[in-house]
mmCIF file of the N, C-alpha and C atoms, coordinates in Angstrom:
data_MODEL
# 
_entry.id   MODEL 
# 
loop_
_atom_site.group_PDB 
_atom_site.id 
_atom_site.type_symbol 
_atom_site.label_atom_id 
_atom_site.label_alt_id 
_atom_site.label_comp_id 
_atom_site.label_asym_id 
_atom_site.label_entity_id 
_atom_site.label_seq_id 
_atom_site.pdbx_PDB_ins_code 
_atom_site.Cartn_x 
_atom_site.Cartn_y 
_atom_site.Cartn_z 
_atom_site.occupancy 
_atom_site.B_iso_or_equiv 
_atom_site.pdbx_formal_charge 
_atom_site.auth_seq_id 
_atom_site.auth_comp_id 
_atom_site.auth_asym_id 
_atom_site.auth_atom_id 
_atom_site.pdbx_PDB_model_num 
ATOM 1   N N  . MET A 1 1  ? 152.300 51.591 17.358 1.00 0.00 ? 1  MET A N  1 
ATOM 2   C CA . MET A 1 1  ? 152.114 50.238 17.892 1.00 0.00 ? 1  MET A CA 1 
ATOM 3   C C  . MET A 1 1  ? 151.280 50.487 19.565 1.00 0.00 ? 1  MET A C  1 
ATOM 4   N N  . LEU A 1 2  ? 152.377 51.427 20.354 1.00 0.00 ? 2  LEU A N  1 
ATOM 5   C CA . LEU A 1 2  ? 150.860 51.450 21.715 1.00 0.00 ? 2  LEU A CA 1 
ATOM 6   C C  . LEU A 1 2  ? 150.355 52.690 21.094 1.00 0.00 ? 2  LEU A C  1 
ATOM 7   N N  . LYS A 1 3  ? 149.596 52.425 21.953 1.00 0.00 ? 3  LYS A N  1 
ATOM 8   C CA . LYS A 1 3  ? 147.561 53.115 21.883 1.00 0.00 ? 3  LYS A CA 1 
ATOM 9   C C  . LYS A 1 3  ? 147.455 53.515 22.953 1.00 0.00 ? 3  LYS A C  1 
ATOM 10  N N  . PHE A 1 4  ? 147.725 54.580 23.760 1.00 0.00 ? 4  PHE A N  1 
ATOM 11  C CA . PHE A 1 4  ? 146.745 55.161 24.513 1.00 0.00 ? 4  PHE A CA 1 
ATOM 12  C C  . PHE A 1 4  ? 145.409 55.271 25.095 1.00 0.00 ? 4  PHE A C  1 
ATOM 13  N N  . LEU A 1 5  ? 144.850 54.987 25.245 1.00 0.00 ? 5  LEU A N  1 
ATOM 14  C CA . LEU A 1 5  ? 143.409 55.089 25.593 1.00 0.00 ? 5  LEU A CA 1 
ATOM 15  C C  . LEU A 1 5  ? 143.009 55.492 26.990 1.00 0.00 ? 5  LEU A C  1 
ATOM 16  N N  . LYS A 1 6  ? 143.642 55.639 27.507 1.00 0.00 ? 6  LYS A N  1 
ATOM 17  C CA . LYS A 1 6  ? 143.869 56.359 28.980 1.00 0.00 ? 6  LYS A CA 1 
ATOM 18  C C  . LYS A 1 6  ? 145.030 57.146 29.514 1.00 0.00 ? 6  LYS A C  1 
ATOM 19  N N  . GLU A 1 7  ? 145.000 58.135 30.010 1.00 0.00 ? 7  GLU A N  1 
ATOM 20  C CA . GLU A 1 7  ? 146.326 58.616 30.662 1.00 0.00 ? 7  GLU A CA 1 
ATOM 21  C C  . GLU A 1 7  ? 146.441 59.540 31.975 1.00 0.00 ? 7  GLU A C  1 
ATOM 22  N N  . ASP A 1 8  ? 146.993 59.487 33.494 1.00 0.00 ? 8  ASP A N  1 
ATOM 23  C CA . ASP A 1 8  ? 146.131 59.550 34.056 1.00 0.00 ? 8  ASP A CA 1 
ATOM 24  C C  . ASP A 1 8  ? 147.939 60.440 34.482 1.00 0.00 ? 8  ASP A C  1 
ATOM 25  N N  . VAL A 1 9  ? 148.481 61.661 34.843 1.00 0.00 ? 9  VAL A N  1 
ATOM 26  C CA . VAL A 1 9  ? 149.643 62.062 35.080 1.00 0.00 ? 9  VAL A CA 1 
ATOM 27  C C  . VAL A 1 9  ? 149.752 62.818 36.191 1.00 0.00 ? 9  VAL A C  1 
ATOM 28  N N  . GLY A 1 10 ? 150.498 62.274 37.216 1.00 0.00 ? 10 GLY A N  1 
ATOM 29  C CA . GLY A 1 10 ? 149.860 63.512 38.761 1.00 0.00 ? 10 GLY A CA 1 
ATOM 30  C C  . GLY A 1 10 ? 150.466 64.304 38.904 1.00 0.00 ? 10 GLY A C  1 
ATOM 31  N N  . ALA A 1 11 ? 150.252 65.313 39.070 1.00 0.00 ? 11 ALA A N  1 
ATOM 32  C CA . ALA A 1 11 ? 151.378 66.494 39.502 1.00 0.00 ? 11 ALA A CA 1 
ATOM 33  C C  . ALA A 1 11 ? 151.895 65.491 40.907 1.00 0.00 ? 11 ALA A C  1 
ATOM 34  N N  . ASP A 1 12 ? 151.668 65.175 41.451 1.00 0.00 ? 12 ASP A N  1 
ATOM 35  C CA . ASP A 1 12 ? 152.326 64.317 42.928 1.00 0.00 ? 12 ASP A CA 1 
ATOM 36  C C  . ASP A 1 12 ? 153.106 63.110 42.041 1.00 0.00 ? 12 ASP A C  1 
ATOM 37  N N  . GLY A 1 13 ? 153.227 63.223 41.468 1.00 0.00 ? 13 GLY A N  1 
ATOM 38  C CA . GLY A 1 13 ? 154.275 61.717 40.943 1.00 0.00 ? 13 GLY A CA 1 
ATOM 39  C C  . GLY A 1 13 ? 153.674 61.038 40.711 1.00 0.00 ? 13 GLY A C  1 
ATOM 40  N N  . SER A 1 14 ? 152.005 60.382 40.798 1.00 0.00 ? 14 SER A N  1 
ATOM 41  C CA . SER A 1 14 ? 151.670 59.011 40.613 1.00 0.00 ? 14 SER A CA 1 
ATOM 42  C C  . SER A 1 14 ? 151.035 59.133 39.115 1.00 0.00 ? 14 SER A C  1 
ATOM 43  N N  . TYR A 1 15 ? 150.371 58.290 38.492 1.00 0.00 ? 15 TYR A N  1 
ATOM 44  C CA . TYR A 1 15 ? 150.657 57.899 37.000 1.00 0.00 ? 15 TYR A CA 1 
ATOM 45  C C  . TYR A 1 15 ? 150.355 56.395 37.261 1.00 0.00 ? 15 TYR A C  1 
ATOM 46  N N  . ALA A 1 16 ? 149.075 56.593 36.140 1.00 0.00 ? 16 ALA A N  1 
ATOM 47  C CA . ALA A 1 16 ? 147.937 55.112 35.397 1.00 0.00 ? 16 ALA A CA 1 
ATOM 48  C C  . ALA A 1 16 ? 147.912 55.494 34.200 1.00 0.00 ? 16 ALA A C  1 
ATOM 49  N N  . ALA A 1 17 ? 147.616 54.685 33.448 1.00 0.00 ? 17 ALA A N  1 
ATOM 50  C CA . ALA A 1 17 ? 147.133 54.259 31.603 1.00 0.00 ? 17 ALA A CA 1 
ATOM 51  C C  . ALA A 1 17 ? 146.514 53.186 31.358 1.00 0.00 ? 17 ALA A C  1 
ATOM 52  N N  . LEU A 1 18 ? 145.913 53.446 30.532 1.00 0.00 ? 18 LEU A N  1 
ATOM 53  C CA . LEU A 1 18 ? 145.035 52.213 29.668 1.00 0.00 ? 18 LEU A CA 1 
ATOM 54  C C  . LEU A 1 18 ? 145.440 52.508 28.240 1.00 0.00 ? 18 LEU A C  1 
ATOM 55  N N  . VAL A 1 19 ? 146.234 51.086 28.041 1.00 0.00 ? 19 VAL A N  1 
ATOM 56  C CA . VAL A 1 19 ? 146.916 50.770 26.851 1.00 0.00 ? 19 VAL A CA 1 
ATOM 57  C C  . VAL A 1 19 ? 146.487 49.476 25.985 1.00 0.00 ? 19 VAL A C  1 
ATOM 58  N N  . ASN A 1 20 ? 146.708 50.118 24.625 1.00 0.00 ? 20 ASN A N  1 
ATOM 59  C CA . ASN A 1 20 ? 146.329 48.907 24.110 1.00 0.00 ? 20 ASN A CA 1 
ATOM 60  C C  . ASN A 1 20 ? 147.841 48.910 22.766 1.00 0.00 ? 20 ASN A C  1 
ATOM 61  N N  . LEU A 1 21 ? 147.855 47.420 22.951 1.00 0.00 ? 21 LEU A N  1 
ATOM 62  C CA . LEU A 1 21 ? 149.023 47.031 22.058 1.00 0.00 ? 21 LEU A CA 1 
ATOM 63  C C  . LEU A 1 21 ? 148.753 45.773 21.394 1.00 0.00 ? 21 LEU A C  1 
ATOM 64  N N  . TYR A 1 22 ? 148.928 45.954 19.754 1.00 0.00 ? 22 TYR A N  1 
ATOM 65  C CA . TYR A 1 22 ? 148.182 44.541 18.984 1.00 0.00 ? 22 TYR A CA 1 
ATOM 66  C C  . TYR A 1 22 ? 147.403 43.958 19.206 1.00 0.00 ? 22 TYR A C  1 
ATOM 67  N N  . GLY A 1 23 ? 146.635 44.717 19.681 1.00 0.00 ? 23 GLY A N  1 
ATOM 68  C CA . GLY A 1 23 ? 144.987 44.747 20.039 1.00 0.00 ? 23 GLY A CA 1 
ATOM 69  C C  . GLY A 1 23 ? 144.654 44.691 21.723 1.00 0.00 ? 23 GLY A C  1 
ATOM 70  N N  . CYS A 1 24 ? 145.474 44.060 21.823 1.00 0.00 ? 24 CYS A N  1 
ATOM 71  C CA . CYS A 1 24 ? 145.308 43.710 23.579 1.00 0.00 ? 24 CYS A CA 1 
ATOM 72  C C  . CYS A 1 24 ? 145.838 45.076 24.423 1.00 0.00 ? 24 CYS A C  1 
ATOM 73  N N  . GLU A 1 25 ? 144.180 44.370 25.550 1.00 0.00 ? 25 GLU A N  1 
ATOM 74  C CA . GLU A 1 25 ? 144.592 46.077 26.428 1.00 0.00 ? 25 GLU A CA 1 
ATOM 75  C C  . GLU A 1 25 ? 145.483 46.054 28.117 1.00 0.00 ? 25 GLU A C  1 
ATOM 76  N N  . TYR A 1 26 ? 145.765 46.419 27.949 1.00 0.00 ? 26 TYR A N  1 
ATOM 77  C CA . TYR A 1 26 ? 146.587 46.478 29.641 1.00 0.00 ? 26 TYR A CA 1 
ATOM 78  C C  . TYR A 1 26 ? 146.925 48.158 30.880 1.00 0.00 ? 26 TYR A C  1 
ATOM 79  N N  . ALA A 1 27 ? 146.135 47.351 32.045 1.00 0.00 ? 27 ALA A N  1 
ATOM 80  C CA . ALA A 1 27 ? 146.769 48.395 32.777 1.00 0.00 ? 27 ALA A CA 1 
ATOM 81  C C  . ALA A 1 27 ? 147.769 48.504 33.676 1.00 0.00 ? 27 ALA A C  1 
ATOM 82  N N  . VAL A 1 28 ? 147.978 50.289 33.420 1.00 0.00 ? 28 VAL A N  1 
ATOM 83  C CA . VAL A 1 28 ? 149.657 49.976 33.751 1.00 0.00 ? 28 VAL A CA 1 
ATOM 84  C C  . VAL A 1 28 ? 149.761 50.726 35.034 1.00 0.00 ? 28 VAL A C  1 
ATOM 85  N N  . HIS A 1 29 ? 150.125 50.599 36.020 1.00 0.00 ? 29 HIS A N  1 
ATOM 86  C CA . HIS A 1 29 ? 150.566 51.201 37.888 1.00 0.00 ? 29 HIS A CA 1 
ATOM 87  C C  . HIS A 1 29 ? 151.962 51.290 37.925 1.00 0.00 ? 29 HIS A C  1 
ATOM 88  N N  . TYR A 1 30 ? 152.162 52.788 38.100 1.00 0.00 ? 30 TYR A N  1 
ATOM 89  C CA . TYR A 1 30 ? 153.170 52.959 38.641 1.00 0.00 ? 30 TYR A CA 1 
ATOM 90  C C  . TYR A 1 30 ? 153.501 53.115 39.465 1.00 0.00 ? 30 TYR A C  1 
ATOM 91  N N  . ILE A 1 31 ? 153.788 52.745 40.707 1.00 0.00 ? 31 ILE A N  1 
ATOM 92  C CA . ILE A 1 31 ? 153.779 52.315 42.233 1.00 0.00 ? 31 ILE A CA 1 
ATOM 93  C C  . ILE A 1 31 ? 154.982 51.961 42.564 1.00 0.00 ? 31 ILE A C  1 
ATOM 94  N N  . ALA A 1 32 ? 155.321 52.823 44.310 1.00 0.00 ? 32 ALA A N  1 
ATOM 95  C CA . ALA A 1 32 ? 156.691 52.858 44.798 1.00 0.00 ? 32 ALA A CA 1 
ATOM 96  C C  . ALA A 1 32 ? 157.832 52.397 43.568 1.00 0.00 ? 32 ALA A C  1 
ATOM 97  N N  . GLY A 1 33 ? 157.879 53.184 42.088 1.00 0.00 ? 33 GLY A N  1 
ATOM 98  C CA . GLY A 1 33 ? 158.839 53.101 41.456 1.00 0.00 ? 33 GLY A CA 1 
ATOM 99  C C  . GLY A 1 33 ? 158.807 51.797 40.819 1.00 0.00 ? 33 GLY A C  1 
ATOM 100 N N  . GLU A 1 34 ? 157.813 51.196 40.765 1.00 0.00 ? 34 GLU A N  1 
ATOM 101 C CA . GLU A 1 34 ? 157.673 49.736 39.668 1.00 0.00 ? 34 GLU A CA 1 
ATOM 102 C C  . GLU A 1 34 ? 156.475 50.310 38.750 1.00 0.00 ? 34 GLU A C  1 
ATOM 103 N N  . VAL A 1 35 ? 156.836 49.870 38.022 1.00 0.00 ? 35 VAL A N  1 
ATOM 104 C CA . VAL A 1 35 ? 156.134 49.774 36.637 1.00 0.00 ? 35 VAL A CA 1 
ATOM 105 C C  . VAL A 1 35 ? 155.339 48.121 36.525 1.00 0.00 ? 35 VAL A C  1 
ATOM 106 N N  . ARG A 1 36 ? 153.562 48.136 36.973 1.00 0.00 ? 36 ARG A N  1 
ATOM 107 C CA . ARG A 1 36 ? 152.865 47.294 36.952 1.00 0.00 ? 36 ARG A CA 1 
ATOM 108 C C  . ARG A 1 36 ? 152.402 47.367 35.593 1.00 0.00 ? 36 ARG A C  1 
ATOM 109 N N  . VAL A 1 37 ? 151.593 45.749 35.596 1.00 0.00 ? 37 VAL A N  1 
ATOM 110 C CA . VAL A 1 37 ? 150.964 45.620 34.406 1.00 0.00 ? 37 VAL A CA 1 
ATOM 111 C C  . VAL A 1 37 ? 150.506 45.166 34.286 1.00 0.00 ? 37 VAL A C  1 
ATOM 112 N N  . TYR A 1 38 ? 148.785 44.827 34.285 1.00 0.00 ? 38 TYR A N  1 
ATOM 113 C CA . TYR A 1 38 ? 148.260 43.605 34.091 1.00 0.00 ? 38 TYR A CA 1 
ATOM 114 C C  . TYR A 1 38 ? 147.376 44.178 33.007 1.00 0.00 ? 38 TYR A C  1 
ATOM 115 N N  . ALA A 1 39 ? 147.190 42.692 32.508 1.00 0.00 ? 39 ALA A N  1 
ATOM 116 C CA . ALA A 1 39 ? 145.756 42.504 31.128 1.00 0.00 ? 39 ALA A CA 1 
ATOM 117 C C  . ALA A 1 39 ? 144.483 43.027 31.583 1.00 0.00 ? 39 ALA A C  1 
ATOM 118 N N  . THR A 1 40 ? 143.379 43.563 31.046 1.00 0.00 ? 40 THR A N  1 
ATOM 119 C CA . THR A 1 40 ? 142.335 43.752 31.747 1.00 0.00 ? 40 THR A CA 1 
ATOM 120 C C  . THR A 1 40 ? 141.435 42.751 31.377 1.00 0.00 ? 40 THR A C  1 
ATOM 121 N N  . ARG A 1 41 ? 141.462 41.623 30.928 1.00 0.00 ? 41 ARG A N  1 
ATOM 122 C CA . ARG A 1 41 ? 141.083 40.458 30.259 1.00 0.00 ? 41 ARG A CA 1 
ATOM 123 C C  . ARG A 1 41 ? 141.814 38.904 30.300 1.00 0.00 ? 41 ARG A C  1 
ATOM 124 N N  . GLU A 1 42 ? 141.279 37.792 30.108 1.00 0.00 ? 42 GLU A N  1 
ATOM 125 C CA . GLU A 1 42 ? 141.732 36.657 29.753 1.00 0.00 ? 42 GLU A CA 1 
ATOM 126 C C  . GLU A 1 42 ? 142.296 36.481 27.772 1.00 0.00 ? 42 GLU A C  1 
ATOM 127 N N  . MET A 1 43 ? 143.466 36.383 28.285 1.00 0.00 ? 43 MET A N  1 
ATOM 128 C CA . MET A 1 43 ? 144.448 36.673 26.416 1.00 0.00 ? 43 MET A CA 1 
ATOM 129 C C  . MET A 1 43 ? 144.605 35.142 25.681 1.00 0.00 ? 43 MET A C  1 
ATOM 130 N N  . ALA A 1 44 ? 144.479 34.799 24.896 1.00 0.00 ? 44 ALA A N  1 
ATOM 131 C CA . ALA A 1 44 ? 144.993 33.798 24.499 1.00 0.00 ? 44 ALA A CA 1 
ATOM 132 C C  . ALA A 1 44 ? 146.503 33.954 24.573 1.00 0.00 ? 44 ALA A C  1 
ATOM 133 N N  . ARG A 1 45 ? 147.080 32.230 25.064 1.00 0.00 ? 45 ARG A N  1 
ATOM 134 C CA . ARG A 1 45 ? 148.071 32.224 24.754 1.00 0.00 ? 45 ARG A CA 1 
ATOM 135 C C  . ARG A 1 45 ? 149.633 32.070 24.185 1.00 0.00 ? 45 ARG A C  1 
ATOM 136 N N  . ASN A 1 46 ? 149.329 33.234 23.230 1.00 0.00 ? 46 ASN A N  1 
ATOM 137 C CA . ASN A 1 46 ? 149.991 32.942 21.663 1.00 0.00 ? 46 ASN A CA 1 
ATOM 138 C C  . ASN A 1 46 ? 151.319 34.299 22.115 1.00 0.00 ? 46 ASN A C  1 
ATOM 139 N N  . TRP A 1 47 ? 152.277 34.139 20.776 1.00 0.00 ? 47 TRP A N  1 
ATOM 140 C CA . TRP A 1 47 ? 154.020 34.849 21.669 1.00 0.00 ? 47 TRP A CA 1 
ATOM 141 C C  . TRP A 1 47 ? 153.749 36.173 21.596 1.00 0.00 ? 47 TRP A C  1 
ATOM 142 N N  . LYS A 1 48 ? 152.440 36.951 21.220 1.00 0.00 ? 48 LYS A N  1 
ATOM 143 C CA . LYS A 1 48 ? 152.116 38.407 20.696 1.00 0.00 ? 48 LYS A CA 1 
ATOM 144 C C  . LYS A 1 48 ? 151.470 38.877 22.537 1.00 0.00 ? 48 LYS A C  1 
ATOM 145 N N  . THR A 1 49 ? 150.985 37.556 23.045 1.00 0.00 ? 49 THR A N  1 
ATOM 146 C CA . THR A 1 49 ? 149.919 38.255 24.458 1.00 0.00 ? 49 THR A CA 1 
ATOM 147 C C  . THR A 1 49 ? 151.380 37.804 25.983 1.00 0.00 ? 49 THR A C  1 
ATOM 148 N N  . ARG A 1 50 ? 151.873 36.576 25.143 1.00 0.00 ? 50 ARG A N  1 
ATOM 149 C CA . ARG A 1 50 ? 153.375 36.391 25.574 1.00 0.00 ? 50 ARG A CA 1 
ATOM 150 C C  . ARG A 1 50 ? 154.328 37.510 26.156 1.00 0.00 ? 50 ARG A C  1 
ATOM 151 N N  . LYS A 1 51 ? 154.749 38.119 25.198 1.00 0.00 ? 51 LYS A N  1 
ATOM 152 C CA . LYS A 1 51 ? 155.860 39.038 25.296 1.00 0.00 ? 51 LYS A CA 1 
ATOM 153 C C  . LYS A 1 51 ? 155.208 40.706 25.336 1.00 0.00 ? 51 LYS A C  1 
ATOM 154 N N  . ASN A 1 52 ? 153.766 40.505 25.377 1.00 0.00 ? 52 ASN A N  1 
ATOM 155 C CA . ASN A 1 52 ? 153.365 42.009 25.219 1.00 0.00 ? 52 ASN A CA 1 
ATOM 156 C C  . ASN A 1 52 ? 153.916 42.918 26.415 1.00 0.00 ? 52 ASN A C  1 
ATOM 157 N N  . PRO A 1 53 ? 152.664 41.959 27.455 1.00 0.00 ? 53 PRO A N  1 
ATOM 158 C CA . PRO A 1 53 ? 153.545 43.184 29.234 1.00 0.00 ? 53 PRO A CA 1 
ATOM 159 C C  . PRO A 1 53 ? 154.627 43.483 29.914 1.00 0.00 ? 53 PRO A C  1 
ATOM 160 N N  . GLU A 1 54 ? 155.784 42.650 28.567 1.00 0.00 ? 54 GLU A N  1 
ATOM 161 C CA . GLU A 1 54 ? 156.965 42.853 29.283 1.00 0.00 ? 54 GLU A CA 1 
ATOM 162 C C  . GLU A 1 54 ? 157.410 44.385 28.348 1.00 0.00 ? 54 GLU A C  1 
ATOM 163 N N  . THR A 1 55 ? 157.327 44.029 27.203 1.00 0.00 ? 55 THR A N  1 
ATOM 164 C CA . THR A 1 55 ? 156.826 45.210 25.930 1.00 0.00 ? 55 THR A CA 1 
ATOM 165 C C  . THR A 1 55 ? 156.819 46.374 26.295 1.00 0.00 ? 55 THR A C  1 
ATOM 166 N N  . VAL A 1 56 ? 154.988 46.491 27.009 1.00 0.00 ? 56 VAL A N  1 
ATOM 167 C CA . VAL A 1 56 ? 154.364 47.556 27.349 1.00 0.00 ? 56 VAL A CA 1 
ATOM 168 C C  . VAL A 1 56 ? 155.643 48.191 28.862 1.00 0.00 ? 56 VAL A C  1 
ATOM 169 N N  . LYS A 1 57 ? 155.679 47.327 29.595 1.00 0.00 ? 57 LYS A N  1 
ATOM 170 C CA . LYS A 1 57 ? 156.856 47.388 30.734 1.00 0.00 ? 57 LYS A CA 1 
ATOM 171 C C  . LYS A 1 57 ? 157.742 48.682 30.461 1.00 0.00 ? 57 LYS A C  1 
ATOM 172 N N  . LYS A 1 58 ? 159.002 48.144 29.326 1.00 0.00 ? 58 LYS A N  1 
ATOM 173 C CA . LYS A 1 58 ? 160.103 48.535 28.816 1.00 0.00 ? 58 LYS A CA 1 
ATOM 174 C C  . LYS A 1 58 ? 159.244 50.202 28.179 1.00 0.00 ? 58 LYS A C  1 
ATOM 175 N N  . MET A 1 59 ? 158.260 50.081 27.573 1.00 0.00 ? 59 MET A N  1 
ATOM 176 C CA . MET A 1 59 ? 157.907 51.281 26.822 1.00 0.00 ? 59 MET A CA 1 
ATOM 177 C C  . MET A 1 59 ? 157.707 52.548 27.578 1.00 0.00 ? 59 MET A C  1 
ATOM 178 N N  . ILE A 1 60 ? 156.852 51.853 28.934 1.00 0.00 ? 60 ILE A N  1 
ATOM 179 C CA . ILE A 1 60 ? 156.146 53.080 30.025 1.00 0.00 ? 60 ILE A CA 1 
ATOM 180 C C  . ILE A 1 60 ? 157.082 53.726 31.100 1.00 0.00 ? 60 ILE A C  1 
ATOM 181 N N  . THR A 1 61 ? 158.457 52.232 30.598 1.00 0.00 ? 61 THR A N  1 
ATOM 182 C CA . THR A 1 61 ? 159.094 53.167 32.055 1.00 0.00 ? 61 THR A CA 1 
ATOM 183 C C  . THR A 1 61 ? 160.546 54.006 31.078 1.00 0.00 ? 61 THR A C  1 
ATOM 184 N N  . ALA A 1 62 ? 160.419 53.663 29.726 1.00 0.00 ? 62 ALA A N  1 
ATOM 185 C CA . ALA A 1 62 ? 161.298 54.550 29.495 1.00 0.00 ? 62 ALA A CA 1 
ATOM 186 C C  . ALA A 1 62 ? 160.578 56.040 29.320 1.00 0.00 ? 62 ALA A C  1 
ATOM 187 N N  . LYS A 1 63 ? 159.262 56.035 29.239 1.00 0.00 ? 63 LYS A N  1 
ATOM 188 C CA . LYS A 1 63 ? 158.344 57.431 28.691 1.00 0.00 ? 63 LYS A CA 1 
ATOM 189 C C  . LYS A 1 63 ? 158.142 57.711 30.201 1.00 0.00 ? 63 LYS A C  1 
ATOM 190 N N  . LEU A 1 64 ? 158.224 57.179 31.397 1.00 0.00 ? 64 LEU A N  1 
ATOM 191 C CA . LEU A 1 64 ? 158.904 57.932 32.666 1.00 0.00 ? 64 LEU A CA 1 
ATOM 192 C C  . LEU A 1 64 ? 159.543 58.488 32.777 1.00 0.00 ? 64 LEU A C  1 
ATOM 193 N N  . GLU A 1 65 ? 161.178 57.919 32.667 1.00 0.00 ? 65 GLU A N  1 
ATOM 194 C CA . GLU A 1 65 ? 162.275 58.396 32.961 1.00 0.00 ? 65 GLU A CA 1 
ATOM 195 C C  . GLU A 1 65 ? 162.462 59.829 31.850 1.00 0.00 ? 65 GLU A C  1 
ATOM 196 N N  . ALA A 1 66 ? 161.353 60.006 30.769 1.00 0.00 ? 66 ALA A N  1 
ATOM 197 C CA . ALA A 1 66 ? 161.877 60.567 30.050 1.00 0.00 ? 66 ALA A CA 1 
ATOM 198 C C  . ALA A 1 66 ? 161.260 62.288 30.710 1.00 0.00 ? 66 ALA A C  1 
ATOM 199 N N  . MET A 1 67 ? 160.488 61.619 31.674 1.00 0.00 ? 67 MET A N  1 
ATOM 200 C CA . MET A 1 67 ? 159.432 62.671 32.643 1.00 0.00 ? 67 MET A CA 1 
ATOM 201 C C  . MET A 1 67 ? 161.047 63.823 33.210 1.00 0.00 ? 67 MET A C  1 
ATOM 202 N N  . GLY A 1 68 ? 161.479 63.653 33.351 1.00 0.00 ? 68 GLY A N  1 
ATOM 203 C CA . GLY A 1 68 ? 162.370 64.267 34.078 1.00 0.00 ? 68 GLY A CA 1 
ATOM 204 C C  . GLY A 1 68 ? 162.672 63.913 35.824 1.00 0.00 ? 68 GLY A C  1 
ATOM 205 N N  . PRO A 1 69 ? 163.838 64.668 36.125 1.00 0.00 ? 69 PRO A N  1 
ATOM 206 C CA . PRO A 1 69 ? 163.684 64.370 37.762 1.00 0.00 ? 69 PRO A CA 1 
ATOM 207 C C  . PRO A 1 69 ? 163.042 64.684 38.179 1.00 0.00 ? 69 PRO A C  1 
ATOM 208 N N  . GLU A 1 70 ? 162.011 66.085 37.835 1.00 0.00 ? 70 GLU A N  1 
ATOM 209 C CA . GLU A 1 70 ? 161.007 66.319 38.997 1.00 0.00 ? 70 GLU A CA 1 
ATOM 210 C C  . GLU A 1 70 ? 159.773 65.653 38.973 1.00 0.00 ? 70 GLU A C  1 
ATOM 211 N N  . PHE A 1 71 ? 159.602 64.492 38.464 1.00 0.00 ? 71 PHE A N  1 
ATOM 212 C CA . PHE A 1 71 ? 158.392 63.788 38.210 1.00 0.00 ? 71 PHE A CA 1 
ATOM 213 C C  . PHE A 1 71 ? 159.364 62.764 39.230 1.00 0.00 ? 71 PHE A C  1 
ATOM 214 N N  . ALA A 1 72 ? 160.116 62.425 39.218 1.00 0.00 ? 72 ALA A N  1 
ATOM 215 C CA . ALA A 1 72 ? 161.111 61.530 39.710 1.00 0.00 ? 72 ALA A CA 1 
ATOM 216 C C  . ALA A 1 72 ? 161.384 61.780 40.824 1.00 0.00 ? 72 ALA A C  1 
ATOM 217 N N  . ALA A 1 73 ? 161.246 63.512 41.462 1.00 0.00 ? 73 ALA A N  1 
ATOM 218 C CA . ALA A 1 73 ? 161.211 63.064 42.742 1.00 0.00 ? 73 ALA A CA 1 
ATOM 219 C C  . ALA A 1 73 ? 159.990 63.540 43.617 1.00 0.00 ? 73 ALA A C  1 
ATOM 220 N N  . ALA A 1 74 ? 159.379 63.698 42.195 1.00 0.00 ? 74 ALA A N  1 
ATOM 221 C CA . ALA A 1 74 ? 157.457 63.923 43.065 1.00 0.00 ? 74 ALA A CA 1 
ATOM 222 C C  . ALA A 1 74 ? 157.048 62.550 43.796 1.00 0.00 ? 74 ALA A C  1 
ATOM 223 N N  . HIS A 1 75 ? 157.509 61.630 42.729 1.00 0.00 ? 75 HIS A N  1 
ATOM 224 C CA . HIS A 1 75 ? 156.948 60.139 42.646 1.00 0.00 ? 75 HIS A CA 1 
ATOM 225 C C  . HIS A 1 75 ? 157.403 59.457 44.256 1.00 0.00 ? 75 HIS A C  1 
ATOM 226 N N  . ALA A 1 76 ? 159.083 59.859 44.300 1.00 0.00 ? 76 ALA A N  1 
ATOM 227 C CA . ALA A 1 76 ? 159.484 59.352 45.322 1.00 0.00 ? 76 ALA A CA 1 
ATOM 228 C C  . ALA A 1 76 ? 159.145 59.665 46.223 1.00 0.00 ? 76 ALA A C  1 
ATOM 229 N N  . LYS A 1 77 ? 158.563 60.839 46.321 1.00 0.00 ? 77 LYS A N  1 
ATOM 230 C CA . LYS A 1 77 ? 158.185 62.290 48.072 1.00 0.00 ? 77 LYS A CA 1 
ATOM 231 C C  . LYS A 1 77 ? 156.489 61.841 47.991 1.00 0.00 ? 77 LYS A C  1 
ATOM 232 N N  . LEU A 1 78 ? 155.813 61.114 47.204 1.00 0.00 ? 78 LEU A N  1 
ATOM 233 C CA . LEU A 1 78 ? 154.896 59.844 47.244 1.00 0.00 ? 78 LEU A CA 1 
ATOM 234 C C  . LEU A 1 78 ? 154.236 58.874 48.060 1.00 0.00 ? 78 LEU A C  1 
ATOM 235 N N  . TYR A 1 79 ? 156.131 58.095 48.146 1.00 0.00 ? 79 TYR A N  1 
ATOM 236 C CA . TYR A 1 79 ? 155.727 57.185 48.811 1.00 0.00 ? 79 TYR A CA 1 
ATOM 237 C C  . TYR A 1 79 ? 157.061 56.493 50.006 1.00 0.00 ? 79 TYR A C  1 
ATOM 238 N N  . ALA A 1 80 ? 157.616 57.913 50.188 1.00 0.00 ? 80 ALA A N  1 
ATOM 239 C CA . ALA A 1 80 ? 158.128 58.183 51.443 1.00 0.00 ? 80 ALA A CA 1 
ATOM 240 C C  . ALA A 1 80 ? 157.835 58.088 51.897 1.00 0.00 ? 80 ALA A C  1 
ATOM 241 N N  . GLU A 1 81 ? 158.669 57.174 53.217 1.00 0.00 ? 81 GLU A N  1 
ATOM 242 C CA . GLU A 1 81 ? 157.852 57.116 54.589 1.00 0.00 ? 81 GLU A CA 1 
ATOM 243 C C  . GLU A 1 81 ? 157.802 58.763 55.813 1.00 0.00 ? 81 GLU A C  1 
ATOM 244 N N  . GLU A 1 82 ? 156.875 59.141 55.973 1.00 0.00 ? 82 GLU A N  1 
ATOM 245 C CA . GLU A 1 82 ? 157.133 59.808 57.263 1.00 0.00 ? 82 GLU A CA 1 
ATOM 246 C C  . GLU A 1 82 ? 158.140 59.715 58.376 1.00 0.00 ? 82 GLU A C  1 
ATOM 247 N N  . ALA A 1 83 ? 159.465 60.620 58.963 1.00 0.00 ? 83 ALA A N  1 
ATOM 248 C CA . ALA A 1 83 ? 159.965 60.087 60.071 1.00 0.00 ? 83 ALA A CA 1 
ATOM 249 C C  . ALA A 1 83 ? 158.829 59.927 61.468 1.00 0.00 ? 83 ALA A C  1 
# 
């Protein structure tokens, strides 16, 4: 269902991916604890493309949670403000 075309997982807690779901491509960025999903081109307005970004976001969020507390801590440190 969800096909990863490219995935970059950084040791510093950074994450980016290019995925395909039902024939539509999406860029995914994990920024400051938020998963952001962007269509890579204009999509037709049918039921698949309207629901796809939310589906991709849920699937990527589950994947990031499964990476464990070490990745979560590294990601939090990446966006922490220095005192």
